[in-house]
C-alpha positions as protocol buffer text, in pm:
chain_id: "A"
residue {
  index: 1
  type: UNK
  ca { x: -99 y: 3024 z: 1672 }
}
residue {
  index: 2
  type: UNK
  ca { x: 68 y: 2684 z: 1656 }
}
residue {
  index: 3
  type: UNK
  ca { x: -118 y: 2392 z: 1499 }
}
residue {
  index: 4
  type: UNK
  ca { x: -158 y: 2099 z: 1739 }
}
residue {
  index: 5
  type: UNK
  ca { x: -144 y: 1751 z: 1592 }
}
residue {
  index: 6
  type: UNK
  ca { x: -188 y: 1409 z: 1750 }
}
residue {
  index: 7
  type: UNK
  ca { x: 187 y: 1356 z: 1715 }
}
residue {
  index: 8
  type: UNK
  ca { x: 294 y: 1682 z: 1880 }
}
residue {
  index: 9
  type: UNK
  ca { x: 336 y: 1523 z: 2224 }
}
residue {
  index: 10
  type: UNK
  ca { x: 698 y: 1529 z: 2347 }
}
residue {
  index: 11
  type: UNK
  ca { x: 659 y: 1160 z: 2437 }
}
residue {
  index: 12
  type: UNK
  ca { x: 610 y: 1055 z: 2073 }
}
residue {
  index: 13
  type: UNK
  ca { x: 957 y: 1068 z: 1922 }
}
residue {
  index: 14
  type: UNK
  ca { x: 1032 y: 998 z: 1556 }
}
residue {
  index: 15
  type: UNK
  ca { x: 672 y: 1000 z: 1429 }
}
residue {
  index: 16
  type: UNK
  ca { x: 718 y: 1286 z: 1180 }
}
residue {
  index: 17
  type: UNK
  ca { x: 697 y: 1056 z: 879 }
}
residue {
  index: 18
  type: UNK
  ca { x: 379 y: 897 z: 1018 }
}
residue {
  index: 19
  type: UNK
  ca { x: 216 y: 1238 z: 1045 }
}
residue {
  index: 20
  type: UNK
  ca { x: 311 y: 1323 z: 685 }
}
residue {
  index: 21
  type: UNK
  ca { x: 176 y: 987 z: 566 }
}
residue {
  index: 22
  type: UNK
  ca { x: -157 y: 1048 z: 738 }
}
residue {
  index: 23
  type: UNK
  ca { x: -183 y: 1393 z: 578 }
}
residue {
  index: 24
  type: UNK
  ca { x: -111 y: 1245 z: 233 }
}
residue {
  index: 25
  type: UNK
  ca { x: -375 y: 974 z: 283 }
}
residue {
  index: 26
  type: UNK
  ca { x: -634 y: 1233 z: 385 }
}
residue {
  index: 27
  type: UNK
  ca { x: -569 y: 1430 z: 65 }
}
residue {
  index: 28
  type: UNK
  ca { x: -595 y: 1132 z: -174 }
}
residue {
  index: 29
  type: UNK
  ca { x: -960 y: 1117 z: -275 }
}
residue {
  index: 30
  type: UNK
  ca { x: -953 y: 929 z: -606 }
}
residue {
  index: 31
  type: UNK
  ca { x: -1152 y: 606 z: -582 }
}
residue {
  index: 32
  type: UNK
  ca { x: -1012 y: 443 z: -896 }
}
residue {
  index: 33
  type: UNK
  ca { x: -958 y: 157 z: -921 }
}
residue {
  index: 34
  type: UNK
  ca { x: -1200 y: 15 z: -665 }
}
residue {
  index: 35
  type: UNK
  ca { x: -1052 y: -236 z: -423 }
}
residue {
  index: 36
  type: UNK
  ca { x: -1128 y: -474 z: -136 }
}
residue {
  index: 37
  type: UNK
  ca { x: -906 y: -569 z: 157 }
}
residue {
  index: 38
  type: UNK
  ca { x: -963 y: -912 z: 310 }
}
residue {
  index: 39
  type: UNK
  ca { x: -821 y: -1080 z: 618 }
}
residue {
  index: 40
  type: UNK
  ca { x: -723 y: -1437 z: 533 }
}
residue {
  index: 41
  type: UNK
  ca { x: -774 y: -1686 z: 814 }
}
residue {
  index: 42
  type: UNK
  ca { x: -510 y: -1955 z: 805 }
}
residue {
  index: 43
  type: UNK
  ca { x: -377 y: -2226 z: 1029 }
}
residue {
  index: 44
  type: UNK
  ca { x: -52 y: -2043 z: 1096 }
}
residue {
  index: 45
  type: UNK
  ca { x: 25 y: -1770 z: 1347 }
}
residue {
  index: 46
  type: UNK
  ca { x: 104 y: -1491 z: 1103 }
}
residue {
  index: 47
  type: UNK
  ca { x: -134 y: -1220 z: 994 }
}
residue {
  index: 48
  type: UNK
  ca { x: -237 y: -1245 z: 627 }
}
residue {
  index: 49
  type: UNK
  ca { x: -421 y: -989 z: 415 }
}
residue {
  index: 50
  type: UNK
  ca { x: -528 y: -977 z: 50 }
}
residue {
  index: 51
  type: UNK
  ca { x: -585 y: -659 z: -150 }
}
residue {
  index: 52
  type: UNK
  ca { x: -803 y: -710 z: -459 }
}
residue {
  index: 53
  type: UNK
  ca { x: -818 y: -434 z: -720 }
}
residue {
  index: 54
  type: UNK
  ca { x: -1066 y: -428 z: -1011 }
}
residue {
  index: 55
  type: UNK
  ca { x: -839 y: -367 z: -1313 }
}
residue {
  index: 56
  type: UNK
  ca { x: -1053 y: -484 z: -1604 }
}
residue {
  index: 57
  type: UNK
  ca { x: -889 y: -405 z: -1938 }
}
residue {
  index: 58
  type: UNK
  ca { x: -535 y: -402 z: -1798 }
}
residue {
  index: 59
  type: UNK
  ca { x: -296 y: -678 z: -1899 }
}
residue {
  index: 60
  type: UNK
  ca { x: -6 y: -809 z: -1696 }
}
residue {
  index: 61
  type: UNK
  ca { x: 229 y: -582 z: -1896 }
}
residue {
  index: 62
  type: UNK
  ca { x: 15 y: -276 z: -1813 }
}
residue {
  index: 63
  type: UNK
  ca { x: 45 y: -328 z: -1436 }
}
residue {
  index: 64
  type: UNK
  ca { x: 335 y: -271 z: -1198 }
}
residue {
  index: 65
  type: UNK
  ca { x: 346 y: -368 z: -829 }
}
residue {
  index: 66
  type: UNK
  ca { x: 638 y: -236 z: -623 }
}
residue {
  index: 67
  type: UNK
  ca { x: 728 y: -173 z: -262 }
}
residue {
  index: 68
  type: UNK
  ca { x: 925 y: 131 z: -157 }
}
residue {
  index: 69
  type: UNK
  ca { x: 1011 y: 182 z: 208 }
}
residue {
  index: 70
  type: UNK
  ca { x: 685 y: 104 z: 386 }
}
residue {
  index: 71
  type: UNK
  ca { x: 459 y: 165 z: 85 }
}
residue {
  index: 72
  type: UNK
  ca { x: 295 y: -74 z: -160 }
}
residue {
  index: 73
  type: UNK
  ca { x: 262 y: 106 z: -494 }
}
residue {
  index: 74
  type: UNK
  ca { x: 36 y: -27 z: -771 }
}
residue {
  index: 75
  type: UNK
  ca { x: 46 y: 145 z: -1109 }
}
residue {
  index: 76
  type: UNK
  ca { x: -158 y: 83 z: -1420 }
}
residue {
  index: 77
  type: UNK
  ca { x: -74 y: 230 z: -1761 }
}
residue {
  index: 78
  type: UNK
  ca { x: -255 y: 149 z: -2083 }
}
residue {
  index: 79
  type: UNK
  ca { x: -104 y: 248 z: -2415 }
}
residue {
  index: 80
  type: UNK
  ca { x: -329 y: 434 z: -2657 }
}
residue {
  index: 81
  type: UNK
  ca { x: -387 y: 246 z: -2980 }
}
residue {
  index: 82
  type: UNK
  ca { x: -387 y: 510 z: -3250 }
}
residue {
  index: 83
  type: UNK
  ca { x: -477 y: 264 z: -3527 }
}
residue {
  index: 84
  type: UNK
  ca { x: -836 y: 237 z: -3408 }
}
residue {
  index: 85
  type: UNK
  ca { x: -1114 y: 466 z: -3525 }
}
residue {
  index: 86
  type: UNK
  ca { x: -1385 y: 495 z: -3261 }
}
residue {
  index: 87
  type: UNK
  ca { x: -1746 y: 571 z: -3347 }
}
residue {
  index: 88
  type: UNK
  ca { x: -1818 y: 593 z: -2976 }
}
residue {
  index: 89
  type: UNK
  ca { x: -1565 y: 572 z: -2697 }
}
residue {
  index: 90
  type: UNK
  ca { x: -1710 y: 508 z: -2353 }
}
residue {
  index: 91
  type: UNK
  ca { x: -1416 y: 310 z: -2212 }
}
residue {
  index: 92
  type: UNK
  ca { x: -1122 y: 535 z: -2146 }
}
residue {
  index: 93
  type: UNK
  ca { x: -763 y: 412 z: -2132 }
}
residue {
  index: 94
  type: UNK
  ca { x: -715 y: 538 z: -1780 }
}
residue {
  index: 95
  type: UNK
  ca { x: -392 y: 538 z: -1583 }
}
residue {
  index: 96
  type: UNK
  ca { x: -383 y: 501 z: -1208 }
}
residue {
  index: 97
  type: UNK
  ca { x: -156 y: 483 z: -909 }
}
residue {
  index: 98
  type: UNK
  ca { x: -277 y: 341 z: -579 }
}
residue {
  index: 99
  type: UNK
  ca { x: -56 y: 357 z: -269 }
}
residue {
  index: 100
  type: UNK
  ca { x: -106 y: 156 z: 48 }
}
residue {
  index: 101
  type: UNK
  ca { x: 101 y: 225 z: 359 }
}
residue {
  index: 102
  type: UNK
  ca { x: 231 y: -98 z: 510 }
}
residue {
  index: 103
  type: UNK
  ca { x: 285 y: -150 z: 881 }
}
residue {
  index: 104
  type: UNK
  ca { x: 631 y: -251 z: 998 }
}
residue {
  index: 105
  type: UNK
  ca { x: 702 y: -612 z: 912 }
}
residue {
  index: 106
  type: UNK
  ca { x: 433 y: -644 z: 642 }
}
residue {
  index: 107
  type: UNK
  ca { x: 562 y: -798 z: 320 }
}
residue {
  index: 108
  type: UNK
  ca { x: 416 y: -884 z: -20 }
}
residue {
  index: 109
  type: UNK
  ca { x: 407 y: -1260 z: -67 }
}
residue {
  index: 110
  type: UNK
  ca { x: 230 y: -1288 z: -407 }
}
residue {
  index: 111
  type: UNK
  ca { x: 50 y: -1096 z: -682 }
}
residue {
  index: 112
  type: UNK
  ca { x: -187 y: -1258 z: -934 }
}
residue {
  index: 113
  type: UNK
  ca { x: -406 y: -1127 z: -1215 }
}
residue {
  index: 114
  type: UNK
  ca { x: -718 y: -1329 z: -1300 }
}
residue {
  index: 115
  type: UNK
  ca { x: -1045 y: -1226 z: -1467 }
}
residue {
  index: 116
  type: UNK
  ca { x: -971 y: -854 z: -1437 }
}
residue {
  index: 117
  type: UNK
  ca { x: -889 y: -873 z: -1065 }
}
residue {
  index: 118
  type: UNK
  ca { x: -540 y: -808 z: -933 }
}
residue {
  index: 119
  type: UNK
  ca { x: -487 y: -989 z: -601 }
}
residue {
  index: 120
  type: UNK
  ca { x: -193 y: -896 z: -381 }
}
residue {
  index: 121
  type: UNK
  ca { x: -124 y: -1115 z: -79 }
}
residue {
  index: 122
  type: UNK
  ca { x: 47 y: -967 z: 225 }
}
residue {
  index: 123
  type: UNK
  ca { x: 171 y: -1132 z: 539 }
}
residue {
  index: 124
  type: UNK
  ca { x: 344 y: -1038 z: 860 }
}
residue {
  index: 125
  type: UNK
  ca { x: 542 y: -1312 z: 1031 }
}
residue {
  index: 126
  type: UNK
  ca { x: 535 y: -1315 z: 1408 }
}
residue {
  index: 127
  type: UNK
  ca { x: 819 y: -1084 z: 1517 }
}
residue {
  index: 128
  type: UNK
  ca { x: 1089 y: -1212 z: 1746 }
}
residue {
  index: 129
  type: UNK
  ca { x: 1065 y: -1075 z: 2096 }
}
residue {
  index: 130
  type: UNK
  ca { x: 1389 y: -893 z: 2164 }
}
residue {
  index: 131
  type: UNK
  ca { x: 1483 y: -757 z: 2503 }
}
residue {
  index: 132
  type: UNK
  ca { x: 1803 y: -558 z: 2516 }
}
residue {
  index: 133
  type: UNK
  ca { x: 1961 y: -441 z: 2837 }
}
residue {
  index: 134
  type: UNK
  ca { x: 2121 y: -98 z: 2819 }
}
residue {
  index: 135
  type: UNK
  ca { x: 2424 y: -47 z: 3044 }
}
residue {
  index: 136
  type: UNK
  ca { x: 2432 y: 278 z: 3236 }
}
residue {
  index: 137
  type: UNK
  ca { x: 2768 y: 451 z: 3239 }
}
residue {
  index: 138
  type: UNK
  ca { x: 2864 y: 621 z: 3563 }
}
residue {
  index: 139
  type: UNK
  ca { x: 3050 y: 949 z: 3530 }
}
residue {
  index: 140
  type: UNK
  ca { x: 3228 y: 1126 z: 3814 }
}
């Protein structure tokens, strides 16, 4: 029996990567670090979003923000300090990787770290409307 997916229609061409992305998102269940996504209302015509991650305990050097293809990847790595002797350790040096899939045209405009919150601003300029006429070749 063949598995039917929302993208299995013959009219949806080239959506294989979208289907794989949706499957990967469905499998990622880790909620760390917590985050908010805000829509920023501005006076301009472009869409603006802000992702805010709670990264208390991470310094600027511990964090990495990159984009790869249509993905925003945020990584946090804390080095273990072996010189400390803990009597009780309730705060773990936890590593994380959080991936957000960006729509076509979305770009990262800024990233700031303040008071344990990492803010990443995204925007999407208004795309140019492009109409292209395709010539039809006549064959005998």
